[in-house]
C-alpha positions in Angstrom: 0.0 0.0 0.0 1.5 3.4 -1.1 0.7 6.7 0.6 1.4 10.1 -1.0 2.7 12.3 1.8 3.8 15.3 -0.2 4.2 16.1 -3.9 7.7 14.5 -3.9 7.5 12.0 -1.0 5.8 8.6 -1.1 6.0 5.8 1.5 5.1 2.2 1.0 3.6 0.1 3.8 3.6 -3.6 3.7 1.1 -5.4 5.9 2.1 -8.7 7.5 0.3 -11.8 6.3 -0.4 -15.2 7.9 -2.6 -14.1 10.8 -1.5 -15.1 14.3 2.3 -15.4 14.8 2.9 -13.3 11.6 5.2 -11.2 13.8 8.0 -13.5 14.6 10.6 -11.2 16.1 9.5 -8.5 18.5 10.8 -6.7 21.5 8.5 -5.8 24.4 9.5 -2.8 26.5 7.9 -1.3 29.6 8.3 2.4 30.1 8.1 4.5 33.3 7.3 1.7 35.8 7.1 2.7 39.4 10.4 2.2 41.2 12.3 1.3 38.0 15.3 3.4 36.9 15.5 1.5 33.6 13.1 -0.1 31.1 12.6 -3.8 31.4 12.8 -5.4 27.9 12.2 -8.8 26.4 12.9 -10.0 22.8 10.7 -12.8 21.6 11.6 -14.8 18.5 9.5 -17.6 16.9 11.6 -20.3 15.5 11.7 -24.1 15.4 7.9 -24.1 16.1 8.3 -22.4 19.5 8.8 -19.0 21.1 12.3 -18.2 22.3 13.6 -15.5 24.6 16.4 -14.1 22.5 17.3 -11.3 25.0 16.2 -10.2 28.4 17.4 -7.2 30.3 17.0 -3.5 30.6 17.3 -0.4 28.4 18.1 3.1 29.6 15.2 5.4 30.1 14.6 7.9 27.2 16.1 11.3 27.5 12.9 13.0 28.4 9.7 12.6 30.4 6.3 11.4 29.2 4.5 14.6 28.4 1.5 15.6 30.4 0.1 18.2 28.0 0.2 19.0 24.3 2.7 21.9 24.8 5.4 19.4 25.9 5.3 17.2 22.8 7.8 19.2 20.7 10.5 18.2 23.2 10.9 14.9 21.6 13.9 12.7 22.6 15.3 10.0 20.2 15.7 6.7 22.0 18.0 4.0 20.7 17.8 0.4 21.9 20.8 -1.8 22.9 21.9 -4.1 20.0 20.3 -7.2 21.5 16.9 -5.6 21.4 17.0 -4.3 17.8 14.3 -6.5 16.5 12.1 -5.5 13.5 9.2 -4.6 15.8 8.8 -3.0 19.2 5.8 -3.2 21.5 5.8 -0.3 23.9 3.8 -0.7 27.2 3.5 2.7 29.0 2.7 3.4 32.6 0.9 6.7 32.5 -1.2 8.4 35.2 -3.4 9.7 32.4 -4.1 6.2 30.9 -7.2 4.1 31.7 -7.8 0.4 31.5 -11.0 -0.9 33.0 -13.9 -3.3 32.7 -16.9 -1.2 31.7 -20.4 -1.1 30.3 -21.1 0.3 26.8 -22.8 3.4 28.4 -19.8 4.0 30.7 -17.4 3.8 27.8 -19.3 6.4 25.8 -19.6 8.6 28.9 -15.8 8.4 29.4 -15.4 9.4 25.7 -17.7 12.4 26.3 -16.1 13.4 29.5 -14.3 16.7 29.5 -15.9 18.2 26.4 -17.7 20.9 28.3 -14.6 21.4 30.6 -12.4 21.8 27.5 -14.7 24.5 26.2 -14.5 26.3 29.6 -10.7 26.0 29.7 -10.5 27.4 26.1 -12.6 30.4 27.1 -10.6 31.0 30.2 -7.4 30.7 28.1 -8.7 33.6 25.9 -9.3 35.7 29.0 -5.9 35.1 30.6 -3.9 35.3 27.4 -4.4 38.6 25.5 -2.1 37.6 22.7 -4.8 35.2 21.5 -2.9 31.9 22.3 -5.1 29.0 23.3 -4.3 25.5 24.7 -2.7 22.9 22.5 -0.5 25.6 20.9 -3.3 26.9 18.5 -3.2 30.6 17.9 -6.3 32.6 17.2 -7.1 36.2 16.4 -8.1 38.4 19.4 -11.8 38.3 19.9 -14.4 39.3 22.4 -15.5 36.7 24.9 -19.1 35.7 24.3 -21.5 35.7 27.3 -22.9 32.3 26.3 -21.4 29.2 24.6 -21.4 29.4 20.9 -23.8 27.2 18.9 -20.8 25.1 17.8 -19.8 24.6 21.5 -23.3 23.7 22.4 -23.5 21.2 19.5 -20.1 19.8 20.5 -21.1 19.3 24.1 -24.3 17.6 23.2 -22.8 15.3 20.6 -22.7 11.7 21.6 -19.7 9.8 20.2 -20.4 6.6 18.3 -19.6 3.4 20.2 -16.3 2.1 18.8 -16.1 -1.2 17.0 -14.3 -4.0 18.7 -10.5 -3.4 18.6 -10.9 -0.2 16.5 -8.9 2.7 17.8 -11.1 5.8 18.1 -10.0 9.4 18.6 -12.3 11.3 20.9 -11.8 14.4 23.1 -8.0 14.3 22.7 -7.7 10.6 23.6 -7.2 7.3 21.8 -9.7 4.6 22.8 -9.7 0.9 22.1 -12.6 -1.2 23.2 -12.8 -5.0 23.3 -16.1 -6.9 24.0 -16.1 -9.3 26.9 -18.0 -12.6 27.1 -20.7 -11.1 29.2 -23.2 -9.1 27.2 -22.7 -5.3 27.3 -19.4 -5.5 29.2 -16.2 -4.3 27.6 -12.6 -3.7 28.3 -11.8 -0.1 27.5 -8.2 1.3 27.2 -7.5 4.9 26.5 -4.4 7.2 26.3 -4.1 10.9 25.6 -3.3 11.4 21.9 -0.3 13.6 22.6 1.3 10.8 24.6 0.5 8.3 21.8 2.2 10.7 19.4 5.2 11.2 21.6 5.6 7.4 22.0 5.2 6.7 18.3 8.1 9.1 17.6 10.4 7.8 20.3 12.3 5.3 18.3 14.3 6.8 15.4 12.9 6.3 11.9 14.8 3.9 9.6 16.4 2.0 12.5 15.4 -1.1 14.3 13.2 -1.6 16.2 10.1 0.1 14.8 7.4 1.0 17.3 4.6 -1.2 15.9 2.4 -1.4 19.0 1.6 1.1 21.8 -0.1 -0.4 24.8 -1.3 0.6 28.3 0.8 -1.3 30.8 -2.2 -3.0 32.4 -3.3 -4.5 29.1 0.2 -5.9 28.5 0.1 -7.3 32.0 -3.1 -9.2 31.2 -1.4 -10.8 28.2 1.6 -12.0 30.1 0.3 -15.5 31.0 -1.1 -16.4 27.5 1.9 -18.7 26.8 1.9 -20.3 30.2 1.7 -24.1 29.7 -0.9 -24.5 32.4 -3.0 -21.7 31.0 -2.9 -23.4 27.5 -3.6 -26.8 29.1 -6.8 -25.4 30.7 -8.0 -24.2 27.3 -7.5 -20.6 28.4 -9.8 -20.8 31.4 -8.0 -19.1 34.3 -8.1 -16.7 37.3 -5.0 -14.7 38.1 -3.7 -12.3 40.7 -1.2 -9.8 39.2 1.0 -7.8 41.6 2.6 -4.6 40.4 4.8 -2.2 42.4 1.9 0.1 43.2 -1.3 -2.0 42.7 -2.8 -5.5 42.7 -5.1 -6.7 40.0 -7.5 -9.7 39.4 -8.1 -11.1 35.9 -10.4 -13.8 34.7 -10.2 -15.6 31.3 -12.6 -17.9 29.5 -11.4 -19.7 26.4 -8.5 -17.3 26.3 -10.7 -14.3 26.3 -11.0 -11.7 29.1 -14.1 -11.9 31.3 -12.9 -10.0 34.4 -10.5 -7.2 35.2 -10.4 -5.2 38.3 -8.0 -3.4 40.6 -8.2 -4.5 44.3 -9.6 -1.4 46.1 -7.7 0.0 49.0 -4.7 -2.3 48.4 -1.2 -1.4 47.2 1.3 -3.5 45.4 4.7 -5.1 46.0 6.2 -1.9 47.4 3.4 -1.5 50.0 3.7 -5.2 50.9 7.4 -4.9 51.5 6.9 -1.7 53.5 4.3 -3.4 55.7 6.6 -6.3 56.5 9.6 -4.1 57.1 7.9 -1.6 59.4 5.9 -4.2 61.4 9.0 -6.4 62.0 11.5 -3.6 62.3 13.7 -4.9 59.5 16.3 -3.4 57.2 15.4 -3.3 53.5 18.0 -5.9 52.5 16.5 -8.4 55.0 12.9 -8.3 53.8 13.3 -11.0 51.0 15.1 -13.4 53.2 12.5 -13.1 56.0 9.7 -13.6 53.5 11.3 -16.6 51.8 13.2 -18.5 54.5 13.9 -17.3 58.0 13.6 -18.1 61.7 11.3 -15.1 61.9 7.7 -15.8 61.1 6.5 -13.0 58.8 2.9 -14.0 58.7 1.6 -11.6 61.4 2.9 -8.8 59.3 1.9 -10.2 55.9 -1.6 -11.4 56.7 -3.3 -8.0 57.1 -2.0 -7.1 53.6 -3.1 -10.3 52.0 -6.5 -10.7 53.6 -8.4 -8.0 51.6 -6.9 -9.3 48.4 -8.3 -12.8 49.2 -11.6 -11.2 50.0 -11.7 -9.7 46.5 -10.5 -13.0 45.1 -13.5 -14.7 46.8 -15.9 -12.2 45.2 -14.3 -12.8 41.8 -14.7 -16.6 42.2 -18.4 -16.1 42.8 -18.8 -13.7 39.9 -17.0 -16.1 37.4 -19.1 -19.0 38.6 -22.5 -17.3 38.4 -21.9 -15.2 35.3 -19.7 -17.5 33.2 -20.0 -21.0 34.7 -16.3 -21.0 35.6 -15.1 -22.9 38.7 -11.5 -23.0 39.8 -9.6 -25.0 42.3 -6.4 -23.0 41.7 -5.4 -19.5 40.6 -2.2 -17.9 39.1 -0.2 -15.7 41.4 2.1 -13.5 39.3 4.6 -10.9 40.2 4.7 -11.5 44.0 8.2 -13.1 44.2 9.2 -13.3 47.8 6.6 -14.6 50.2 4.4 -16.4 47.6 4.3 -19.5 49.7 2.6 -17.7 52.5 -0.1 -16.4 50.1 -0.7 -20.0 49.2 -1.2 -21.0 52.8 -3.7 -18.2 53.4 -5.6 -19.1 50.2 -5.8 -22.8 51.2 -7.0 -22.0 54.7 -9.7 -19.4 53.8 -10.8 -20.3 50.2 -9.6 -23.9 49.8 -7.9 -22.5 46.7 -4.4 -23.4 45.5 -2.2 -20.6 44.3 0.2 -21.4 41.5 3.3 -19.1 41.1 5.0 -20.2 37.9 8.1 -18.7 36.4 6.8 -16.0 34.0 9.2 -17.5 31.3 7.8 -21.0 31.7 6.8 -22.4 28.3 9.4 -20.3 26.5 12.8 -21.5 25.3 15.7 -19.5 26.7 18.4 -18.9 24.1 22.0 -19.6 25.0 23.6 -16.8 27.0 20.4 -15.2 28.0 20.1 -14.4 31.7 16.5 -14.7 32.9 17.3 -12.6 36.0 14.3 -11.5 38.1 11.6 -12.6 35.6 8.8 -11.0 37.7 10.1 -7.5 36.8 9.6 -8.4 33.1 5.9 -9.4 33.3 4.7 -6.2 31.5 7.5 -6.3 28.9 6.7 -10.0 28.2 3.0 -9.3 27.9 3.6 -6.4 25.5 5.7 -8.7 23.2 3.0 -11.4 23.3 0.2 -9.0 22.6 2.2 -7.2 19.9 2.9 -10.6 18.1 -0.9 -11.4 18.3 -0.2 -14.7 20.0 -3.3 -16.6 21.1 -3.5 -19.5 23.5 
């Protein structure tokens, strides 16, 4: 497919063929994760009828911060990957405070798409009042004009307009954001992901043109996280039916799958993530930071009195999720995946067995993947999002 950009410049785009697994060499990269000073990266290559980890490690952060407004986008850094991650394709998973990823009804998705239209009009009007030179937000200049007492007809029409509900998987631009919606198994429920357009633009320009890798996929970190277990052998053996707990540095999530498709996604309310868990144990037991892992894994000190108050509300949400999946989707589980916890996972399993009669399985995130010679797996739990980004970017299905 050829596109005419200018009178003298034409580009040609070749679309991959072959459906699933048509992308056979891709690097997943997580950007701006809480507590990380580098970017976790994973390179996946499909060869000899299986997926291989060709490289695993970290890349330096870009020379610049993720913009929080349109005016910051011209300050565009150029980011080059270490040689081992220079695959043809790159899937970028971004942690942004302005991103959304949630289970929603169709009405709620449209309401989210409409949100801020009136506020944007008000901010624009206020901008005219405060800036006599005629500058308005988003860097657009206008001629000086009187401030109308009421909204213009165009503003009223814009505020009243209801955006069309997006088709499944179709990116939609609305109110300065990019939306992607995916239907769930339950009627009228959807997974909705959105990101400000100026951040999408900044991310798409991050990797230099003409050099590998090319940014072929931009994802919200939570959506990449949800894809991180799709190649787990036990997930595949269960025909894609699973319940999972995902722990991130700053949050804990629950995910449900039916036949490989999402049927549940929620953040545990009032609960932090791995950093909060470590802080709770350290402060309660009066430990130095370097002793927390050893106490959680193997120690003469019993960490359960410190750990249990943190785990209990998560297990309460897990119980509600089990009931929901059983009643709405006919799914019953005797075990669940526990991903990203690392130290202390055995104690979580004990609590789950006692209170829910549920077995928690904590597999190696790289299980089911071939590790190429010379690749250091390291702390695989830190690469969950990067791995999921690569899996989703390659359109792998269980």
